[in-house]
C-alpha positions, 0 to 999 in steps of 0.5 A: 353426349346429351346438352345440359339443362342450360340450353347449349353445348354440354358444359357450357354452363358450367364453364361460365359459372366457372368463369364468373366465380374465377373473376369474382375471386380475382376481384376479392383478391384485387380488393384484399390487395389493395386493403393490405397495401393501404394497411401497410403504408399507414403501419409504416406511417405509424412506425415512423412517427413512434421512431421519431417520438422514441428518438425525441423521448430519449433526447429529452431524457438525456437532457434531464439527466444531464441537468440533474447531474449538473445540479449542485445539490443532491436530487432524488426523484420519487413515484407516487408510491414513494419509490426512488425512481432517480437520483443524481451522483451527489445523492449517492454519496 
């Protein structure tokens, strides 16, 4: 076998190049894994905040509906374009 152009045993330079590339790929994989973990934590935090907000909105909506239903007169709520978006039972009758 003939020594390659990089002075050394045949294939030594190829092995070194392979090892460098393998190390680079491993570092890149670790960097990506850290980024994915950070994004996953951020997503979980934002999902938790959104769930809290949805629960608060639902509770507020229930309280508003209870208030509207408890009023003695007819209540009609309309959108800016005139569509009825809510009414209490007094307005239904």
